[in-house]
C-alpha positions, 0 to 999 in steps of 0.5 A, a space after each residue: 865116573 870115579 869114586 868119591 873116596 878121599 883115598 888118593 894118598 898114603 900116610 907115613 909116620 916116622 919116629 925120630 930118635 933111633 929111627 929117622 935120626 941115628 942119635 938120641 936127639 934130646 940128650 944131644 940138644 941138652 949138650 948143644 944148648 946148655 953149659 957143662 956147668 949147668 948140666 952137671 949141677 942139675 944132673 947131680 940134683 936128679 942123680 937118684 932118678 937117673 940111676 933108677 932109670 938105668 936100673 929099669 926102676 923109673 920109666 923113660 917117659 917119667 925120666 924125660 919129663 924130669 930131665 926136661 924140668 931140671 935142665 930147661 926150667 927158666 930158660 929164655 925161649 928166644 935164646 933157646 929157640 935160636 939154639 934149636 934152629 942151629 941144632 936142627 940144621 946139625 941133625 940133618 947130617 945125623 939122619 939114617 940115609 935109607 929111612 931119609 930116602 924112604 921119607 923123600 919117596 913118600 913126599 914124591 908120591 904126595 903122601 902126608 908125612 908126619 914125624 911122631 916123637 916123644 922128643 920135644 917141640 923146641 927143636 923138632 919144629 925146626 927139624 920138620 920145617 927143614 924136612 917139610 913134614 908135619 909134626 906130632 911130639 911132646 909139647 913144652 910150656 912157655 910163659 912170658 917167653 920163659 920155659 916153665 919146665 913143664 909139658 902142655 901135652 903128655 909125653 908122646 910115646 906108646 899109647 899117646 902116639 896112637 891117640 895123637 895120630 888119631 886126633 889129627 888124622 883119619 885113617 879111613 881117608 888114606 889108601 895105606 898107612 906106613 909106620 917106621 919105629 925102633 922101640 916098644 914105644 912105637 908099637 901102638 903107632 906101628 899097630 895102626 899101619 898097613 905096612 910097618 918097619 921096626 929098626 933092628 928087626 925088619 930087614 927090608 923097608 916097605 915097598 911104596 905104591 901109589 894110591 889109585 882111583 878106581 873107576 866104577 
């Protein structure tokens, strides 16, 4: 007979910006979706915080939240979501070829593949639809089809990545966990993994193996 363990597949966790995607997708979305006039006008308003961020005196999660609020408060959700779908299609040409190949191999093995990102759901939902994978990310708020400029979840970085993953997935149900990141904001996610890859540090991607049932 066979063991009743659910460990018949792997869990693969991919960061997006700088990992699966070669660019800063959040900044790119700002320039794709908004007029230059709006970007400059709102950018001037938060210039002190931008300067503090580049001086390492203001954290990346706080900066992302402030930037989202400045740029997208009162944006029409229907119009922005249409632009997000266009942007997501464009991002497909910006994927890291070796990591995209690794993602496709995970899918071929039947693994559960998840994008885990601090970037926003507005365009990442469309990205994940195109890639046919699951999504954990920073979630934004709309009221009456208008973006409020606020998040409905904490910025999905560092410890939040770990917590959000564990809320949705039980590590004990997987044969192995693979994680792919590129910065210190991915450390907690990578710590969950049996096999991990850090862009710019590790030379070789993890080899993939099928989970098997053990006869007893």
